N, C-alpha and C positions, 0 to 999 in steps of 0.2 A: 732540610726542607725538601718536600716531594715536588717533582715536576710533573705537570699534567700536559700530555700531548694531544688530548682530545679537543678538537675545535669544532664548533657548530658552524657548518658551511652555509646553511640557509634556514629560513623559518619553515618549519614543517607544515604550518597551516596554508602555505602558499604553494605546496607541491601540486602540480597538475599532471596526473597520470591518466592518459586516455583509456587504458585498459580498465582501471578502477572505475572510471566514469561510466564506461559501457556496462560493466558488471552491476553497478549500482542501479542504472536505468533498467536493466533487465530484471533485476531482483524486484524493483518497484512494480514493474508490469506483472510479474508472477504473483506478487502479493495482491495486487488489484484484481487479477483474474480469480484468485482463490476466494477473495471476499465476495465478488460478484456471484460466483458459483454457489457459495454457501448461502448467500442471501436469496438467490433464486430457489434453491432447495427448500428454504424456509417459507418463502412467499407463495410458491405455486400451489401447495395444498390449501392455502387460505384464500386464494383468489376467488373462489366460487362461493364462499360463505356469505350469506345474506341474512338480514334481519327479517322479522315477520312481515314488514311492509316492503321488502324487496331492496333495501339499501345495502350497499357493500359494507361488510363489517371491518375489513382491514384496508386501509388506504396508504399508499406509498407517496409521500410528498417530496420525493427527490428523484434524481435520475435512476432509472432501472432499465438497463439494456438487456 
């Protein structure tokens, strides 16, 4: 019979690592900035498009900073 000396000391889902939390928050901010930059690059050329009667062709219905 084999003996197993490996013991689970704690539940891995409950690990609180401040460095990992900071890195995740920073990564989230970088992703949001990249999305906003790409969205702006897409929307800016379309902002001045108008129909024949002068209405805006493209409308953004959400936050656009």
